[in-house]
N, C-alpha and C positions, 0 to 999 in steps of 0.2 A: 475578596475578589471572586467573581464567578468564572467559569470556564471561558465564557465569551469575553470577559474583561482581560483574561490572560492572553487569549488569542489576539485581541486588539493591541494590548500593550507590547507584545513581542513581535507583532507584525506577521503572524502566521496567516498566509493567504491561501494555502492549498494543502490538501491531504492527498497523498499519492499512493498508487498501487501499480506495479508493472505487470504486464502479461504479454502473451504471444498473440500473433494474428488469429490463431484459432481460439485463444481465450477470449479476445475481444469480440469475436463473432458470436460466441455463446452469451457473453454479457449483453450485447446489443439485442440479441434475440429474446432473452429473458427480461430485458430492461432492468437488470439488477446484477450486481457483483455478489455472487453467492459464496458462502463459506465452504471450505473443502468438504465438510460432512454432507452438504446439500447438493453436490454436483450430480449425484446419481439419481436424484429425485425426478429430474426431467429427462425423459428418454431421448430427446433430441440432443441434449448436451452430452449424453454418454458417448456419442460418436465423434464429437469434435473437440472436447475440452482437453487441454494439456496442463498438467500440474507443473508449478514452478519449482517444486522440490520433490526429489525422488522418495525421500524417507523422512517423515516427521513423527516417528513413534514417540519421541521424547516429550512432545507436547500434545499427545493425543486427546487430553482432556479439553483442549482448546480448539479442536477442529471445527466447531460450530461457530467460530468467530472469523471474521475477515481481517487479515493482517494489513495494516495501513501505516504509512510513514508520514511524518510531518516535514514539509518544506523541501526535503531532499530524499531520494530513494536510498534504500539500504544497498549501497554499491557492492558490499561484500557478498550479499545474497545474490545480487544480480549477476555478478561474475560467476558464481557457482552455478546458477541456473543456466547461464549462457554456455558454460562448459558441458553441462549435462545434455543440452540440446544441440551441441555444435554440429552434429552430423545430419541434422534435420533441416528441411527447407522451411525455415521460420523467420519472421521478423518480430521485433518487439515494439511495444508502445507503453506509454505511461499515462494512466488515468489521473486526472486532477479533479478532486471533489471539493465542494465548498466546506470550509472549516466548521460551519455550523453543525455538521454531523457529530462533532466531538461532544456536543452537549446533549445528544440523544440518550435515552435510557439504556443502561446496561453496558456502556462503553467502558472498557478497562484500559489502563495505561501501563506499559511495561518499560522499565528503565533501560533494558538492554534486550538482547535476543531472548525470546521467551523460553528457549530450551536451556539457557545457561543457569547454573546452580545459584548464582548470585542475583538473579533477576528479582525485582520487587514489583509486584502488581497491585494496583489500587485504582479507585474510581474517584470521580468528582474533582474538585479544585486541587486537592492535595495530590491526587494522582497525576494531574496535568503538570503541576509544578515540579513533581519528582523527575520528570524527563529532562529538566534543565538544572539539576543539582550540581553543586561544585565538584563532587566526586561520585562516580558510579562504579559499583563492583560488578564485574562480569562473573568471576568465580574467585575462590580463595587465592589470594596472591596476585590477582590480575585486576587492577583498578584503572579507571580513566579519570583524569582531572580535566575540568572544563578549561579550554584555552581562552586566554583573555581576548584574542582576536576573533573568536567564534561569533558569527552573527547571532543576534538574540533570538531569531526564529528557528535556529538549528538546535536540535536536541544534543545533549552532551555526548551521548553515544550514538553513532550513526545507525546502530541496530535497534534503537528504541522504537516502540510501536504503540499504535492505538489499536485495540482489538474490538471490532464492531460486531455485535451479535447478529447471527443469521445471514443477513444480506443487506447491501447498501443499494438503494434505488438509484437508477441513473438519472432521476429528476434532480439529483444533487451534483451531477457531473457537469463541470463548467468548461472543460476542454480536454483534448487528448493530444499528447506529444508523440511525435514519430521522428525517425532519424533522417528520412529522405523523402523526396517527392514521390517516388514509386510507392512507398508505403502509404503516403497521404492519399494518393489516388485510389489505391485498393480499399483503404478504410472508408473513404467517401462513398465508394460503391457499395460497401457493406451497409452503411447507414441508410443509403437510399433503398437498397434491395429489401431491407428488413423494415422499412418505413418507421425507423426510429426517429424521434425528434432530432433536428439538426444539432450537432455539437461542433464547436470550433476545433479544427485540426491544425496544430502548430508544429512546424518542422524545427526541432531544437535538439540536435544530436548531443550537445554538451550536458543535457540533463541526465543522460544515461551513464555518465562517467563520474 
């Protein structure tokens, strides 16, 4: 089976990444979701971007890759990011990309959080399938067994990722999720102001939990 075959068989319809209102402003301006290592390349982004994680020293070798989730966001990471930014005037959105990006050259798949000692990283069809394994090791003595009631398009570990090299073009962006109408209105204004091609904006608060 190819990666595309696996995507279809499992019903994976979207690849997700959450960011703040300042993050999406930079993404729309650059028309690409850039890896952490590339955020300082654009002088305009330097003044507006907000990192989702305060410290990622343990996976520094992978800072030139964009972290993406399949079918559901990493709610553990989202909660931590929300706590880190809780005193700031920010709102969050989730970008939904077409699953065809998983078949692009250089994409890696990680079975769990990329900073965990038990993570397994690989490419191609085997890498894609590893995200749905019966058992996932996070670190020694901590494993996850795939629940029988888990939807087929959900990875076994909620912290599993696809690591996309460099930057993901927004030409693959199929929609953006927000939590309320106020955020939707502001986002629509950003898209218009930056003359970015129209992107459907969906109010769907449950996707953030």
